[in-house]
C-alpha positions as CSV (number, residue, x, y, z in Angstrom):
1,X,-8.8,-6.5,-12.4
2,X,-6.9,-10.2,-11.9
3,X,-3.5,-8.2,-11.4
4,X,-5.2,-5.7,-9.0
5,X,-6.7,-8.6,-7.0
6,X,-3.3,-10.5,-6.6
7,X,-1.1,-7.1,-6.0
8,X,-3.7,-5.5,-3.5
9,X,-5.1,-8.7,-1.9
10,X,-3.3,-11.8,-2.2
11,X,0.4,-10.4,-1.6
12,X,-1.0,-8.1,1.3
13,X,-2.4,-11.0,3.0
14,X,0.3,-13.2,2.6
15,X,2.9,-10.1,3.6
16,X,1.0,-9.4,7.0
17,X,-0.9,-6.2,5.7
18,X,2.0,-4.8,3.6
19,X,1.7,-4.5,-0.4
20,X,5.0,-3.8,-2.0
21,X,3.7,0.2,-2.0
22,X,3.1,0.0,1.8
23,X,6.3,-1.7,2.4
24,X,8.3,1.0,0.7
25,X,6.7,3.6,2.5
26,X,6.8,1.7,6.0
27,X,3.2,1.4,6.3
28,X,0.8,-1.7,6.4
29,X,-3.1,-2.5,6.8
30,X,-4.4,-4.0,10.0
31,X,-7.8,-4.9,11.3
32,X,-9.4,-2.2,13.7
33,X,-10.3,-5.1,16.1
34,X,-7.3,-7.1,16.7
35,X,-4.4,-4.8,15.2
36,X,-3.3,-7.7,13.2
37,X,-3.0,-8.3,9.5
38,X,-6.4,-8.6,7.8
39,X,-8.1,-11.5,6.4
40,X,-8.9,-12.6,2.5
41,X,-12.4,-11.1,3.1
42,X,-11.7,-7.6,4.7
43,X,-8.8,-7.2,2.0
44,X,-11.3,-7.9,-0.7
45,X,-14.0,-5.6,0.5
46,X,-11.6,-2.8,1.0
47,X,-9.7,-3.4,-2.4
48,X,-13.1,-3.9,-4.4
49,X,-14.3,-0.5,-3.0
50,X,-11.1,1.3,-3.9
51,X,-10.7,-0.6,-7.0
52,X,-14.1,0.4,-8.3
53,X,-13.7,4.1,-7.4
54,X,-10.2,3.9,-9.4
55,X,-11.9,2.3,-12.4
56,X,-14.6,4.9,-12.4
57,X,-11.9,7.9,-12.4
58,X,-9.9,6.0,-15.0
59,X,-13.1,5.6,-17.2
60,X,-14.0,9.2,-16.8
61,X,-10.7,10.4,-17.6
62,X,-10.3,8.5,-20.8
63,X,-13.6,9.6,-22.1
64,X,-13.2,13.2,-21.5
65,X,-14.1,15.6,-24.1
66,X,-15.5,19.1,-24.5
67,X,-18.8,17.5,-25.5
68,X,-19.0,14.8,-23.1
69,X,-17.9,16.5,-19.7
70,X,-20.5,15.0,-17.6
71,X,-18.1,11.9,-17.4
72,X,-16.3,13.8,-14.8
73,X,-19.2,12.9,-12.4
74,X,-17.4,9.3,-12.5
75,X,-15.1,11.0,-9.9
76,X,-17.7,11.7,-7.4
77,X,-17.5,7.8,-6.2
78,X,-13.8,8.2,-5.2
79,X,-14.6,11.6,-3.7
80,X,-17.2,10.2,-1.3
81,X,-15.0,7.3,-0.7
82,X,-12.0,9.8,0.7
83,X,-14.1,12.1,2.2
84,X,-14.3,10.5,5.7
85,X,-10.6,10.3,5.8
86,X,-10.2,14.2,5.2
87,X,-13.1,15.1,7.4
88,X,-12.2,12.9,10.8
89,X,-8.7,14.2,11.9
90,X,-8.3,11.5,14.5
91,X,-9.0,8.0,12.8
92,X,-8.4,9.1,9.1
93,X,-10.3,6.3,7.7
94,X,-11.6,6.4,4.5
95,X,-15.2,4.7,3.5
96,X,-13.4,1.4,2.3
97,X,-11.5,1.3,5.5
98,X,-14.7,1.7,7.4
99,X,-16.7,-0.8,5.7
100,X,-13.9,-3.5,5.7
101,X,-13.0,-2.8,9.2
102,X,-9.3,-2.0,8.6
103,X,-6.6,1.1,9.5
104,X,-3.5,2.1,7.7
105,X,-0.8,2.4,10.5
106,X,2.9,2.9,10.4
107,X,5.3,-0.2,10.5
108,X,8.7,-0.8,11.6
109,X,9.3,-3.1,8.7
110,X,9.7,-1.5,5.2
111,X,12.1,0.3,2.8
112,X,11.7,4.0,4.3
113,X,11.4,5.1,0.6
114,X,9.6,8.5,1.9
115,X,12.6,9.3,4.2
116,X,15.4,8.4,1.9
117,X,13.7,10.5,-1.1
118,X,13.4,13.7,1.6
119,X,17.3,12.8,2.4
120,X,18.1,13.0,-1.2
121,X,16.4,16.2,-2.4
122,X,17.6,18.2,0.8
123,X,21.1,16.9,-0.2
124,X,20.6,18.1,-3.9
125,X,19.1,21.2,-2.7
126,X,22.2,21.9,-0.7
127,X,24.5,21.1,-3.4
128,X,22.7,23.5,-5.7
129,X,23.3,26.3,-3.0
130,X,27.0,25.9,-3.0
């Protein structure tokens, strides 16, 4: 929990809304009101809700057995959290983003890992065809 808090709240706060993963993919989290990096309270709300959902999923998957399949109901909070993002095609905000007043947007600052991987896969595919 402490590592999650440091990596997802403190690092993101110090880095103007970009965690290490968001930096790798050219994304950042901003406040919906002002469009700037969120404060500690907003990030703590956001990551608290998302972290609780992730923790319940991990607990459900680790305790899964043929006689105890009911633990898969622990996936429901994460589904409920992500459902608004799937349903709303315009804002695409998950419940944790709506509660915290944040939004994930594209950033000009980052590593562009997704683009580099896409280029590498295309290159490998092209070489395999030859």
